[in-house]
C-alpha positions in Angstrom: 70.8 67.4 79.5 70.9 69.5 76.3 68.0 71.7 77.5 70.0 72.9 80.5 72.4 75.8 80.7 76.0 74.4 80.8 77.6 74.6 84.2 80.9 75.4 82.4 81.9 75.9 78.7 85.3 76.6 77.1 85.2 77.8 73.5 88.0 77.8 71.0 90.8 77.7 73.6 94.3 78.2 72.1 97.6 78.2 74.1 101.0 78.3 72.6 104.4 77.9 74.3 107.7 78.4 72.6 107.9 75.8 69.9 104.7 74.0 71.0 101.0 74.6 70.3 99.6 73.0 73.4 96.0 73.7 72.7 94.6 74.3 69.2 91.1 75.6 69.3 89.7 73.3 72.0 86.0 73.5 73.1 84.6 71.6 76.0 81.3 71.7 77.9 80.1 70.2 81.2 76.5 70.2 82.2 75.0 70.5 85.7 74.9 67.1 87.4 77.1 65.5 84.8 80.3 63.5 85.3 82.3 64.3 82.1 85.6 62.5 81.5 88.4 64.3 79.9 90.9 61.8 78.4 94.0 61.8 76.3 97.6 60.6 76.3 100.1 62.4 78.5 101.0 65.6 76.6 97.6 65.7 74.8 96.7 69.0 76.5 94.5 68.0 79.4 96.6 69.7 82.1 97.1 72.8 80.0 93.4 73.1 79.4 92.6 72.8 83.1 95.3 75.4 83.9 93.6 77.8 81.6 90.3 77.1 83.3 92.0 77.6 86.7 93.6 81.0 85.9 97.2 79.7 85.9 97.6 80.3 82.2 96.0 83.0 80.1 94.6 81.6 76.8 96.0 83.2 73.6 92.5 82.8 72.1 89.1 81.6 73.3 86.6 82.2 76.0 85.5 80.7 79.3 81.8 80.7 80.2 80.3 79.9 83.6 76.6 79.3 83.3 76.9 81.0 79.9 78.4 84.2 81.5 81.7 85.2 79.9 84.4 84.9 82.5 88.1 85.8 82.7 90.1 83.7 85.2 93.2 85.4 86.6 94.1 83.1 89.5 93.1 79.8 91.2 91.6 81.8 94.1 89.4 83.7 91.6 88.4 80.4 89.9 87.4 79.0 93.3 85.4 82.2 94.1 83.5 81.7 90.8 82.7 78.1 91.8 85.4 76.2 89.9 87.3 73.9 92.3 90.3 71.7 91.5 91.3 68.4 93.2 94.8 68.0 92.0 96.7 64.8 91.5 99.9 66.4 92.9 99.2 67.1 96.6 99.5 70.8 97.6 99.3 70.5 101.4 101.3 72.1 104.2 102.5 69.1 106.3 103.0 71.2 109.5 99.5 72.6 109.6 96.3 70.8 110.8 93.7 69.3 108.5 91.4 72.3 109.2 94.0 74.9 108.4 94.8 73.1 105.1 91.2 72.9 104.1 90.4 76.5 104.8 93.8 77.9 104.0 93.4 81.6 102.9 89.8 81.5 104.1 90.1 81.0 107.8 87.0 82.1 109.8 87.8 85.2 111.8 86.6 86.9 114.9 87.2 90.5 115.9 90.6 92.0 115.5 91.5 89.4 112.9 91.8 86.5 115.3 91.1 83.0 114.0 87.8 81.6 115.2 89.2 78.1 116.0 86.0 76.7 117.3 84.1 77.5 114.1 87.1 76.3 112.0 87.2 72.9 113.7 83.4 72.4 113.7 83.1 73.3 110.0 86.0 71.0 109.2 84.6 68.1 111.2 81.2 68.5 109.5 82.9 68.1 106.1 85.1 65.2 107.2 82.0 63.4 108.5 80.6 63.4 104.9 83.8 61.7 103.7 83.7 59.0 106.4 87.4 59.4 107.2 89.3 58.2 110.3 90.9 61.5 111.3 89.7 64.8 112.6 90.1 68.6 112.1 93.1 68.9 114.5 95.2 66.1 113.0 98.5 67.3 111.6 98.5 66.7 107.8 102.1 65.4 107.8 101.0 62.5 110.0 98.4 61.2 107.5 99.0 58.6 104.8 99.1 59.7 101.2 95.6 58.3 100.7 94.2 60.4 103.6 96.1 63.5 102.4 94.2 63.0 99.1 91.0 63.0 101.1 92.0 66.3 102.6 92.4 67.7 99.1 88.9 66.5 98.2 87.5 68.1 101.4 88.7 71.4 100.1 86.2 71.3 97.3 83.3 71.0 99.8 84.1 74.4 101.5 82.3 76.3 98.8 79.1 75.9 96.7 80.8 74.8 93.5 79.4 74.9 90.0 82.1 72.6 88.7 84.7 70.4 90.3 87.7 69.0 88.4 89.1 65.7 89.7 92.6 65.1 88.3 93.6 61.4 88.8 91.8 61.4 92.2 92.1 57.7 92.9 95.9 57.3 92.2 96.7 57.0 95.9 93.4 55.6 97.3 92.5 52.2 98.5 89.4 50.4 97.2 87.4 51.4 100.3 88.4 55.0 99.9 87.5 54.9 96.2 83.9 53.9 97.2 83.8 57.0 99.5 85.1 59.2 96.7 82.5 57.9 94.2 79.8 58.6 96.8 81.0 62.2 97.2 80.9 62.6 93.4 77.4 61.2 93.3 76.3 63.6 96.1 77.8 66.5 94.0 75.9 65.3 91.0 72.7 65.2 92.9 73.2 68.8 93.8 73.6 69.8 90.2 77.4 70.3 90.2 79.2 69.6 87.0 82.1 67.2 87.4 85.2 67.0 85.1 86.9 63.7 85.7 90.5 63.2 84.4 91.8 59.6 84.7 93.7 57.0 82.8 91.7 54.2 84.5 89.2 52.9 82.0 87.2 50.9 84.6 86.5 54.1 86.6 85.6 56.1 83.5 83.0 53.5 82.4 81.7 53.2 86.0 81.0 56.8 86.9 81.0 59.1 83.9 78.2 60.2 81.5 80.2 61.4 78.6 83.9 61.2 77.5 85.7 63.9 75.6 89.1 63.2 74.1 92.1 65.4 73.3 95.0 64.3 71.0 98.0 66.5 70.2 96.3 69.6 71.7 93.2 69.2 69.5 89.6 68.2 70.4 88.9 64.8 68.9 85.3 64.2 69.9 82.8 63.4 72.6 81.2 60.0 73.2 78.3 58.9 75.5 79.8 56.5 77.9 76.9 54.1 77.8 77.2 53.9 74.0 80.9 53.3 73.6 83.7 50.9 74.7 87.4 50.9 75.6 88.6 50.2 72.1 86.7 53.1 70.6 87.9 55.5 73.3 91.5 54.2 72.9 91.4 54.6 69.1 90.2 58.2 69.5 93.0 58.9 72.0 96.0 57.4 70.2 94.8 56.6 66.7 95.2 52.8 67.0 93.9 49.8 68.9 95.9 48.2 71.7 96.8 44.6 72.4 95.3 44.0 75.9 95.5 40.2 75.8 97.2 38.1 78.4 100.8 37.3 78.1 101.2 34.4 75.7 104.9 34.8 74.8 107.1 31.8 75.0 110.8 31.8 75.0 113.5 29.8 76.8 114.2 30.9 80.4 117.6 31.0 81.9 119.0 30.1 85.3 117.6 31.5 88.5 119.0 35.1 88.9 117.4 36.0 92.2 116.0 33.8 95.0 114.4 34.8 98.3 114.1 32.3 101.2 112.0 32.9 104.3 112.4 36.7 104.0 110.7 38.7 106.7 110.6 42.3 107.7 108.9 42.8 111.1 105.1 43.1 110.7 105.3 44.2 107.0 105.8 40.7 105.5 106.6 37.3 106.7 108.3 34.1 105.4 108.3 35.1 101.8 109.8 32.6 99.3 110.1 33.1 95.5 112.6 33.1 92.6 112.9 34.8 89.2 114.8 33.5 86.2 116.7 35.3 83.5 114.2 36.0 80.7 111.2 35.9 83.0 108.7 38.5 84.2 107.5 37.7 87.7 104.4 39.6 88.7 103.4 40.6 92.2 99.8 41.3 92.8 97.8 42.2 95.9 95.8 44.9 97.7 97.3 48.0 99.2 99.2 47.0 102.3 99.9 43.4 101.2 103.6 44.0 101.5 104.6 44.0 97.8 106.5 47.3 97.8 108.1 46.5 101.1 109.6 43.3 99.7 111.1 45.2 96.8 112.5 47.9 99.2 114.1 45.2 101.3 115.7 43.5 98.4 117.0 46.9 97.3 118.5 47.6 100.7 116.0 50.3 101.8 114.7 48.2 104.6 116.5 45.8 106.9 115.1 42.2 106.9 114.4 40.6 110.2 114.9 37.1 108.9 115.6 35.2 105.7 118.1 35.0 102.8 118.6 36.8 99.5 120.5 34.8 96.9 121.9 36.0 93.5 123.1 33.3 91.1 122.8 30.8 93.9 125.1 32.7 96.3 123.7 34.4 99.4 124.4 38.1 99.5 124.1 40.7 102.3 122.3 43.9 101.2 122.2 46.7 103.7 121.9 49.7 101.4 120.9 50.6 97.8 124.7 50.9 97.0 125.0 47.2 98.0 122.1 46.3 95.8 123.4 48.2 92.8 126.8 46.6 93.2 125.2 43.2 93.1 123.3 44.1 89.9 119.8 44.8 91.4 117.9 47.9 90.3 114.6 49.3 91.5 112.2 51.6 89.5 110.2 53.0 92.4 106.4 53.4 92.7 106.8 57.2 93.2 108.8 58.1 90.1 108.5 61.8 90.7 109.4 61.8 94.4 112.0 58.9 94.4 113.0 58.1 90.8 113.7 61.6 89.3 115.1 65.0 90.1 112.4 67.0 88.3 114.4 70.2 88.0 117.3 68.5 86.3 117.7 67.7 82.6 117.2 64.3 81.0 120.9 63.5 80.7 121.8 64.2 84.3 118.8 62.2 85.6 119.7 59.2 83.5 123.4 59.1 84.5 123.0 60.1 88.1 123.8 56.7 89.7 127.1 56.4 87.8 128.5 59.9 88.0 131.6 58.6 89.8 132.4 56.3 86.9 132.0 59.1 84.3 134.5 61.6 85.7 137.5 62.8 83.7 139.8 64.3 86.4 137.7 66.5 88.7 134.9 66.9 86.1 132.1 64.7 84.8 132.6 63.8 81.2 129.8 65.4 79.2 130.6 63.3 76.2 130.2 60.0 78.1 126.9 61.2 79.7 125.5 62.3 76.4 126.5 59.0 74.8 124.6 57.1 77.5 121.5 59.3 77.1 121.5 59.0 73.3 121.8 55.2 73.5 118.8 54.8 75.8 116.7 57.5 74.3 116.9 55.5 71.0 116.6 52.1 72.7 113.5 53.1 74.7 112.0 55.6 72.3 112.1 58.5 74.8 110.3 61.5 73.2 112.1 64.6 74.1 113.7 67.5 72.0 117.1 66.7 73.5 119.1 65.9 76.6 118.8 69.5 77.9 115.0 69.2 78.4 114.0 69.4 82.0 112.5 66.0 83.1 109.6 67.7 84.9 108.4 68.9 81.5 108.1 65.4 80.0 104.9 63.3 79.9 104.5 60.6 82.6 105.3 57.8 80.1 108.6 59.5 79.0 109.5 60.2 82.6 109.1 56.5 83.4 111.3 55.6 80.5 114.0 57.9 81.8 113.9 56.1 85.2 114.1 52.7 83.4 116.9 53.9 81.2 118.8 55.1 84.2 118.9 51.6 85.7 119.3 49.7 82.4 122.5 51.8 81.8 123.9 50.2 85.0 123.5 46.8 83.3 121.6 45.1 86.1 120.9 41.4 86.4 117.6 41.9 88.2 115.2 44.8 87.4 112.4 45.5 89.9 109.6 47.8 88.5 107.0 49.0 91.1 103.7 50.2 89.6 105.2 50.7 86.1 102.3 52.6 84.6 100.7 54.5 87.5 99.4 57.8 86.2 100.3 57.0 82.6 98.0 57.1 79.6 96.9 53.9 77.8 99.2 54.5 74.8 102.2 54.9 77.0 101.1 51.9 79.1 101.2 49.7 76.0 104.7 50.9 75.2 105.9 50.2 78.8 104.3 46.8 78.7 106.1 46.0 75.4 109.3 47.3 76.9 109.1 45.0 79.9 108.4 42.0 77.7 111.3 43.0 75.4 113.7 43.3 78.4 112.7 39.7 79.5 113.4 38.5 76.0 116.8 40.1 76.2 117.6 38.0 79.2 116.8 40.3 82.1 115.2 38.9 85.2 112.2 41.3 85.8 109.9 41.7 88.8 106.8 43.7 88.2 104.6 45.0 91.1 101.2 46.2 90.0 97.8 47.0 91.5 96.1 46.5 88.1 95.0 43.0 87.3 95.0 43.5 83.5 98.6 44.7 83.7 99.9 41.9 85.8 98.1 39.3 83.6 99.4 40.9 80.4 103.1 41.1 81.2 103.8 38.2 83.7 105.1 34.7 83.1 104.3 33.9 86.7 102.3 35.7 89.3 102.8 35.8 93.1 99.6 36.7 94.9 100.0 38.4 98.3 97.7 39.0 101.2 98.5 40.8 104.5 102.3 40.3 104.2 102.2 36.7 103.1 102.5 34.9 99.8 99.2 33.1 99.3 99.7 31.4 95.9 101.9 31.4 92.9 100.4 31.0 89.4 101.7 30.4 85.9 100.3 32.5 83.2 98.5 29.4 81.8 96.7 28.4 84.9 95.8 31.7 86.5 92.2 32.9 86.3 90.8 36.3 87.5 88.6 34.5 90.1 91.5 32.5 91.5 93.7 35.6 91.6 91.0 37.6 93.4 90.5 34.8 95.9 94.2 34.6 96.7 94.7 38.3 97.3 91.6 38.3 99.5 93.2 35.7 101.8 91.5 32.6 100.4 94.2 30.0 99.7 92.4 27.5 97.5 94.1 24.2 97.0 97.6 25.4 96.1 99.5 27.3 98.8 102.9 28.7 97.9 
């Protein structure tokens, strides 16, 4: 690999924003046919470095080389023309346009007089989609696709050119296991063609499965590069955050209180059926299952976002009727949603206003909202949750993923709920912030909260849960205590194999 000309090289990149040195002399090289992981905590500088590479930001110092030729990137379109293609975590698609129009947006094939050559457009698109093994075609409206399939459209964009380097930013965040296999096959095909791959992900299992080397940023500085085959998770983690993490199973023991929430025979059409469980004060109840198992839909039903077709919801032993989130909040139920950016936050608003949004009516002084009361709430939960922000005026969209998640959790804790439901608490969050969120969840249980955690990550659900509910195809298959659960038994349960203990 060292004898080859690098597909891409960044040398001494510096980028400063008011009050922040986001990149401090960062150098990075990716070779042809290499999958090179770029890792670091949220806020480490990964996104800024990629925006410099993509022509979104001009570097204050440093140089970009493509196949050792000095290059100045002035826009994403120019970057793509030079063979540098981005697959973004945040989807950038036009819902009302077809798959083909999205894939070739700005580069539609034309006939005479500037007319679109629709036949050529659709045939080129279908040829690309065939390599991805997807279940939709060129004419499908993008807005009608699932989030996972929209991600596949983003990936298809990279295949419209002859790329020298492709940057994947958290590409599997919205993909099922089957779709991940297709993605990894696409990456392998690009490797075989000599394309350099930059792979940004917080998922260690993916990093160790498909990458050749791992480079780490911390606090805007380059911290080193490791050969994937010669390192381990602990070494990478220490390079990222400067310390080791406790990734053991939950072994905490404290006295549990009364049952706070109980669900009996809860159903919601074809989404889930005859679900029964309870959660006590001081307990973390984990829900684990494959995509489509019905976990999120149960949480949304309890929170009043969906109408149940059968069953009962009981709080403190009394049946309650919940037909809206307002009802749920009034009964002391809060939901930290899976999509924190789309459903949990208003990204253009500041930290204080996001945290106090659900209780604005209670914080009014005459016709105005009391600034003092809002700031007091923000200050309390900033300190309690260790939210790292210069102050309440900071726009939430500028925070790291971990701190955004803490804002959402603080928003609901400030409502003093009896039951806190947290859906995918660490999706898109770096390993250091994951550890902080896990510790926070355990601390909340120790304080007497009844906590439900929904997660697609087995290590996470094993680490934080006192009990685990395993779901398959809308049904509860088994319920495990933290002492009796094994990885094999959990995998069997979420695959539809009931074993000898059926919930």
